[in-house]
C-alpha positions as CSV (number, residue, x, y, z in Angstrom):
1,X,0.0,0.0,0.0
2,X,1.5,3.4,-1.0
3,X,2.3,6.0,1.6
4,X,-0.1,8.9,2.1
5,X,1.1,12.4,2.6
6,X,0.2,12.3,6.3
7,X,2.0,9.0,6.8
8,X,5.0,10.2,5.0
9,X,5.2,13.3,7.1
10,X,5.1,11.2,10.3
11,X,7.9,9.0,9.1
12,X,9.9,12.0,7.8
13,X,9.9,13.7,11.2
14,X,11.1,10.5,12.8
15,X,14.0,10.0,10.3
16,X,14.9,13.7,10.3
17,X,15.0,13.7,14.2
18,X,17.5,10.8,14.2
19,X,19.7,12.4,11.5
20,X,19.5,15.8,13.3
21,X,20.7,14.1,16.5
22,X,23.6,12.7,14.6
23,X,24.4,16.1,13.2
24,X,24.3,17.7,16.7
25,X,27.0,15.2,17.9
26,X,29.1,15.8,14.8
27,X,28.6,19.6,15.1
28,X,29.9,19.6,18.7
29,X,32.9,17.4,17.8
30,X,33.8,19.4,14.7
31,X,33.4,22.8,16.4
32,X,35.6,21.6,19.3
33,X,38.2,20.3,16.9
34,X,38.2,23.5,14.9
35,X,38.5,25.7,18.0
36,X,40.7,23.8,20.4
37,X,42.0,20.5,19.0
38,X,43.5,21.4,15.7
39,X,47.2,20.4,15.1
40,X,49.9,22.6,16.4
41,X,50.6,25.6,14.1
42,X,47.4,25.2,12.2
43,X,45.4,28.5,12.3
44,X,41.7,28.7,13.1
45,X,39.6,28.0,10.0
46,X,37.0,30.7,10.7
47,X,35.5,30.2,7.3
48,X,34.8,26.5,8.0
49,X,33.5,27.3,11.4
50,X,31.1,29.9,10.0
51,X,29.7,27.5,7.4
52,X,29.3,24.8,10.0
53,X,27.4,27.1,12.3
54,X,25.2,28.3,9.4
55,X,24.4,24.7,8.4
56,X,23.6,23.8,12.0
57,X,21.3,26.9,12.4
58,X,19.4,26.1,9.2
59,X,19.0,22.4,10.1
60,X,17.8,23.3,13.6
61,X,15.2,25.8,12.4
62,X,14.1,23.3,9.7
63,X,13.4,20.4,12.1
64,X,11.6,22.8,14.5
65,X,9.4,24.0,11.6
66,X,8.6,20.5,10.7
67,X,7.6,19.6,14.3
68,X,5.3,22.6,14.3
69,X,3.7,21.4,11.1
70,X,3.1,18.0,12.6
71,X,1.4,19.6,15.6
72,X,-0.7,21.9,13.4
73,X,-1.7,19.0,11.1
74,X,-2.5,16.3,13.6
75,X,-3.8,18.4,16.5
76,X,-4.9,21.8,15.5
77,X,-6.4,20.9,12.0
78,X,-7.1,17.2,12.8
79,X,-10.9,17.7,12.5
80,X,-10.8,20.2,9.6
81,X,-12.2,19.1,6.2
82,X,-9.7,16.8,4.6
83,X,-7.8,16.4,7.9
84,X,-4.0,16.4,8.1
85,X,-3.5,15.6,4.4
86,X,-5.4,18.7,3.4
87,X,-3.2,20.8,5.6
88,X,0.0,19.4,4.1
89,X,-1.4,20.2,0.6
90,X,-1.8,23.9,1.5
91,X,1.4,24.8,-0.3
92,X,1.0,28.6,0.3
93,X,0.8,28.1,4.1
94,X,3.4,30.1,5.9
95,X,5.0,27.1,7.6
96,X,5.2,25.3,4.2
97,X,6.8,28.3,2.5
98,X,9.2,28.9,5.4
99,X,10.2,25.2,5.6
100,X,10.7,25.1,1.8
101,X,12.8,28.2,1.9
102,X,15.1,26.6,4.6
103,X,15.3,23.4,2.4
104,X,16.4,25.4,-0.7
105,X,18.9,27.4,1.4
106,X,20.5,24.3,2.9
107,X,20.6,22.6,-0.5
108,X,22.2,25.5,-2.2
109,X,24.7,25.9,0.7
110,X,25.6,22.2,0.4
111,X,25.9,22.5,-3.4
112,X,28.2,25.5,-3.0
113,X,30.3,23.7,-0.5
114,X,30.8,20.6,-2.7
115,X,31.6,22.9,-5.6
116,X,34.1,24.9,-3.5
117,X,35.8,21.7,-2.3
118,X,36.1,20.5,-5.9
119,X,37.7,23.9,-6.7
120,X,40.2,23.5,-3.9
121,X,41.0,19.9,-4.6
122,X,41.7,20.7,-8.2
123,X,44.2,23.4,-7.2
124,X,41.8,26.3,-7.8
125,X,41.4,25.6,-11.5
126,X,38.2,27.5,-12.4
127,X,37.8,25.7,-15.7
128,X,37.2,22.5,-13.9
129,X,34.2,23.8,-12.0
130,X,32.9,26.2,-14.6
131,X,30.0,24.0,-15.7
132,X,29.0,23.1,-12.1
133,X,29.0,26.8,-11.4
134,X,26.5,27.3,-14.2
135,X,24.4,24.5,-12.7
136,X,24.5,26.1,-9.3
137,X,23.2,29.4,-10.8
138,X,20.4,27.4,-12.4
139,X,19.6,25.7,-9.1
140,X,19.3,29.1,-7.5
141,X,16.9,30.3,-10.1
142,X,14.7,27.2,-10.1
143,X,14.7,27.2,-6.2
144,X,13.3,30.7,-6.3
145,X,10.9,29.6,-9.0
146,X,9.6,26.8,-6.7
147,X,8.9,29.2,-3.9
148,X,7.1,31.6,-6.3
149,X,5.0,28.7,-7.7
150,X,4.0,27.6,-4.1
151,X,2.5,31.0,-3.5
152,X,0.6,31.1,-6.8
153,X,-0.6,27.5,-7.1
154,X,-4.3,26.8,-6.6
155,X,-5.3,26.0,-2.9
156,X,-5.0,22.4,-1.9
157,X,-3.1,21.5,-5.0
158,X,-0.9,18.4,-4.8
159,X,2.9,18.8,-4.8
160,X,2.9,16.8,-8.0
161,X,0.8,19.2,-10.1
162,X,2.2,20.3,-13.4
163,X,2.7,24.0,-12.4
164,X,5.1,22.8,-9.7
165,X,6.5,19.7,-11.3
166,X,8.6,21.5,-13.9
167,X,10.2,23.8,-11.3
168,X,10.8,21.0,-8.8
169,X,12.1,18.5,-11.3
170,X,14.5,21.1,-12.7
171,X,15.7,22.0,-9.2
172,X,16.3,18.4,-8.2
173,X,18.0,17.6,-11.5
174,X,20.4,20.6,-11.4
175,X,21.3,20.0,-7.7
176,X,21.9,16.3,-8.4
177,X,24.0,17.1,-11.6
178,X,26.1,19.6,-9.7
179,X,26.8,17.1,-6.9
180,X,27.3,14.1,-9.2
181,X,29.9,16.0,-11.3
182,X,31.8,17.5,-8.3
183,X,31.7,14.2,-6.4
184,X,33.2,12.3,-9.3
185,X,35.9,15.0,-9.8
186,X,36.7,15.1,-6.1
187,X,36.8,11.3,-5.7
188,X,39.1,11.0,-8.7
189,X,41.4,13.8,-7.6
190,X,41.7,12.4,-4.1
191,X,42.5,8.9,-5.5
192,X,45.0,10.3,-7.9
193,X,46.8,12.3,-5.3
194,X,47.1,9.6,-2.7
195,X,47.4,6.3,-4.7
196,X,51.2,6.5,-5.1
197,X,51.9,6.9,-1.4
198,X,49.4,4.9,0.6
199,X,48.6,1.2,0.3
200,X,45.2,0.0,-1.0
201,X,46.0,-3.7,-0.5
202,X,44.9,-4.2,3.0
203,X,41.3,-3.7,4.2
204,X,40.1,-2.7,0.8
205,X,36.8,-1.2,2.1
206,X,38.7,1.5,4.1
207,X,39.9,3.5,1.1
208,X,36.6,3.1,-0.6
209,X,34.8,4.4,2.5
210,X,37.1,7.4,2.9
211,X,36.6,8.3,-0.8
212,X,32.8,8.2,-0.3
213,X,33.0,10.4,2.8
214,X,35.5,12.9,1.4
215,X,33.8,13.3,-1.9
216,X,30.3,13.9,-0.5
217,X,28.9,10.9,-2.4
218,X,26.3,10.3,0.3
219,X,24.7,13.7,-0.4
220,X,24.7,12.9,-4.1
221,X,23.0,9.6,-3.5
222,X,20.3,11.3,-1.4
223,X,19.6,13.8,-4.2
224,X,19.3,11.0,-6.7
225,X,16.8,9.1,-4.5
226,X,14.8,12.3,-4.1
227,X,14.7,13.0,-7.8
228,X,13.5,9.4,-8.6
229,X,10.8,9.4,-5.9
230,X,9.4,12.7,-7.0
231,X,9.2,11.7,-10.6
232,X,7.3,8.5,-9.7
233,X,4.8,10.6,-7.7
234,X,5.7,8.9,-4.4
235,X,4.7,10.7,-1.2
236,X,7.8,9.0,0.4
237,X,9.8,11.8,-1.2
238,X,8.9,13.8,1.9
239,X,11.0,11.5,4.0
240,X,14.1,12.1,1.8
241,X,13.3,15.8,1.3
242,X,13.2,16.4,5.1
243,X,16.4,14.3,5.5
244,X,18.4,16.5,3.2
245,X,18.9,19.3,5.7
246,X,20.7,17.2,8.4
247,X,22.5,15.0,5.8
248,X,24.1,18.1,4.3
249,X,25.4,19.0,7.8
250,X,26.5,15.5,8.5
251,X,28.5,15.1,5.3
252,X,30.3,18.3,5.5
253,X,30.9,18.1,9.3
254,X,32.8,14.8,8.7
255,X,34.9,16.4,6.0
256,X,35.6,19.4,8.2
257,X,36.4,17.2,11.2
258,X,39.0,15.2,9.1
259,X,40.6,18.5,8.0
260,X,40.5,20.0,11.5
261,X,42.2,17.0,13.0
262,X,44.9,16.7,10.3
263,X,43.6,13.5,8.8
264,X,43.0,15.4,5.5
265,X,43.5,18.8,4.0
266,X,41.6,21.1,1.7
267,X,43.6,20.0,-1.3
268,X,42.5,16.4,-1.0
269,X,45.6,14.9,0.6
270,X,44.4,12.3,3.0
271,X,45.5,9.2,4.9
272,X,43.6,6.4,3.1
273,X,45.6,3.3,4.1
274,X,45.8,1.5,7.4
275,X,49.0,2.9,8.9
276,X,50.4,3.6,12.3
277,X,49.0,6.8,13.9
278,X,52.4,8.4,13.8
279,X,52.6,7.7,10.1
280,X,49.4,9.5,9.3
281,X,50.9,12.9,9.4
282,X,54.1,11.7,7.5
283,X,51.9,10.1,4.8
284,X,50.1,13.3,4.2
285,X,53.3,15.3,4.4
286,X,54.9,12.9,1.8
287,X,51.9,13.4,-0.5
288,X,52.1,17.2,-0.1
289,X,55.9,17.2,-0.8
290,X,55.4,15.1,-3.9
291,X,52.6,17.3,-5.1
292,X,54.7,20.4,-4.6
293,X,57.7,18.7,-6.3
294,X,55.6,17.9,-9.3
295,X,54.4,21.5,-9.6
296,X,58.0,22.8,-9.3
297,X,59.2,20.3,-12.0
298,X,56.4,21.5,-14.2
299,X,57.4,25.1,-13.6
300,X,61.0,24.3,-14.5
301,X,60.0,22.6,-17.7
302,X,57.8,25.5,-18.7
303,X,60.7,27.9,-18.1
304,X,63.0,25.8,-20.3
């Protein structure tokens, strides 16, 4: 039996609460690492801390908004015509508009972060991220279009109506394309940088898991699931939709935590293999020295 809108919202608030709790734990650990536990000599990354706090703030307000919608739907409007389902279909309702705005903001922030990470990993080569930048601009435009369409759609229209479908499908498609491209580029770059210095022979799942974490592949997979569920008119898309906000925070908190603790750096050098703790820093340093050496050799060749 397919999920109804009301059932999907109940499941979504449960899943979102679990993911938000995970994000809270990671937020505390990452903020602590950035402020007080970073390696000696490493300056405070105020930019990373600012993005982390912003993501946490959006995720917190979003989960609070969804809780308020659950209370309004199942308590305040429980006996209204159409019941909770009718309330959830009031797309121009303030809580719906506000929650959707938070979702669009968190999604665009996550897209911008994965794009910026790709830019850094590829040594600030703008040509590499030029097309994803265009997609990000398109996502921003379609996100605004969604909010505008919510306000103009006929009362009690389904989220799947044609007037909304074009905007929402375009937004989901562009955000997924942005993340899929950047994730593939980041994963390849991290693998290419580290493959010569760190062993992949033992515990083969370890390097795979690190590549998944550092590239943000989990976020891309979430967006793909959301795109598929919406296009098959499944109300279960609400579960994935409301999960995006904390998932964005979780994915980038883990990346920031690895950078803050010296397990990785912004250029993509990372300890992928199973090595002694004392060798982690030397492994990263070796990769960094090699990378710099390659750039110097390239510069000498060009001068010749």
